[in-house]
C-alpha positions, 0 to 999 in steps of 0.5 A: 795613435798607433804608428801604422794608423798615424802613417795611414792618416798622414798619407790621407792628409797629404791627399786631402791637401791636394784635393783642397787646392784642386777644388780652389783652382777649379772653382775659380774657373767655374766662377769665371765661366758663370760671373766673368772677371778673372780677378774677381773670381780669384778674389772670391774663391781665395776669400771664401777659402781662407775665411772658411778655413779659419771658421772651420778651425775655430768651430770644429776645433772646439768640437774635436776637443769634446769628441772621443773619436776625432779620427772618425770625425775626420773621416766624416768631414772628408765625406762631407767635402766629397759630397759638396764637391759632387754637387758644387757645379750645380750649386754654383750654377744655381747661385748664378741664376739667382744673381741674374734674376736679382740683378735684372729685377732690381736693376743692379749695376756697378759696385752693387752688382759685384758685391752681390756676385761676391756674396752669393759665391762666397756663401756657397763656397763657405760650406766646403771650406769650413769643413776643410778648415776643421780637418787640421785641428780634428786630426791634430787632436787624434794624433796628440790625444790628451798629451798637450806636449805633443801639440806642436809636433803633431800640428807641425807634421800635419801642417807640413804634409798637408802643404806638400799635398797642396803644392802637388794639387796646385800643379796637377790642377793648374797644368793638367786637369783643367786643360786635359780633363775638363772642369766638371770631370775633374771636380767629380774625380776629386770628389770621389777621392775625398769620398775614398779618403773618408771611407779609409779614415773611418776604416782606420778609426775602427780599431782605435781606442776612444780618446779621453775627453779632458775634464776642462772640456766638459765640466769647466774649471775644477779649481778656483781661479788664482789671482793673475800675477803681473808676469802672467798678465804681461804674457796675456797682453803679448799674446793678444798683440801677437794674435793681432799681428797674425791677423795683419800678416795674414791680410798682407799675405793674401793681398800680396797673392792677389796683387801678384796674380793681377800683375802676372795676368797683365804681363804674361796673360793666361789667368789660370797659369798666372794664378797657378804659378803664384799659388804654387810658389806661395805654398812652397815658400810658406812650407820652406819658411816654416821649415826654416823656423822649425829647424831653428832654435830661437830663444823665447826672448828672440821670437818677437825680433825674429818675427819682425826679421821675417816680416822684413824679408817679406817686405824686401822680397815684395819690393824686389818683386815689383822691381822685377816686374818692370823688367819682366816684359824685356825678359819675356821678349828675349825668351820668345825670341829664342828660336830654338826653344819650344813652348814647354821650354819657354814656359819653364824659363818664365816659371823658374824666374818668376817663381824664384822672385816670388819665393823670397817674400813667400818664405818670409811669410812662411817664417812669420806665421809659426814664429807668431803662433809660437809667441802667442801659444799658451805656455809657448817656449818660443823655440821651434821643435824638430818636426817628425812623424807623430809617435804612436 
């Protein structure tokens, strides 16, 4: 990909990351208005968001390997996300009506009622989040072309700028858009940005040469499969274990995010600000932890041990966090007793202290994901690569 186009797509992907997190926070508010129960709304959106990202990466990542113009495919995905963003208030309202009708007709209550709300909302949100999940592998394919040795560099760069955009979008939605612009107006404005991103991506893709499709992606293996050596089989076993650990780590990470949000809601009130703060620090910690790994140069034999160390940092940070929560009410009282401070100063004082403590386990999680990914990647060296702008 030519350098000018690479820079253009990098900017688009930064903005795409911002819009994705704006959607997440706005959909939480929409679900809260429709279904009530803040923590259930947060859980539903986070589950649908992460599930959709995984599903989209799997489905559309496979398709991108067979697509000769992945940069144009990325533009179409952004347009589809924008279209859903425009209609999402109406679709979620329709899901609410279906829930009310079904719950009333069947006399549902308790856990069954909660499960129905979760299922309807998650199914609706799974559509746009699956499209969002496909943007990273599709654009990575466009950046690396057929050169597999550029995979880590392209993936690391795109993931990094997308995460920075997500941090910006979280702060923008949580601290400005919801309060001063409104939910529906913010959704429509964000959708317009996605439509603009899609149009710009298609325009940038026109002069680009088609990307050759690897023969393996079309015709299957072209040579007989050689017997598997014991060392190769051991490597496959290690990758399977690594994949299992990735799943467990992701489960624990999202469990932490929901639990921290729940605790902050009970202590400081304000569900939107609590979720925004946790999400903001969570993303920042993952980005910093990933940067720590990519700038390091761990030997292949040390990768698994380093992943265990990163998990240890996460556990220690989580323990510190819960110990801090027991002291937090006293700190809040002290902050609000400072007569010379205004509302914004108190919010900053709370945010800095809470964010600093949440950041520790989040950094550990950010280190764990790329470490385990490097461990399970076929042909992975176990070493971090310096991340820079993709070369033309």
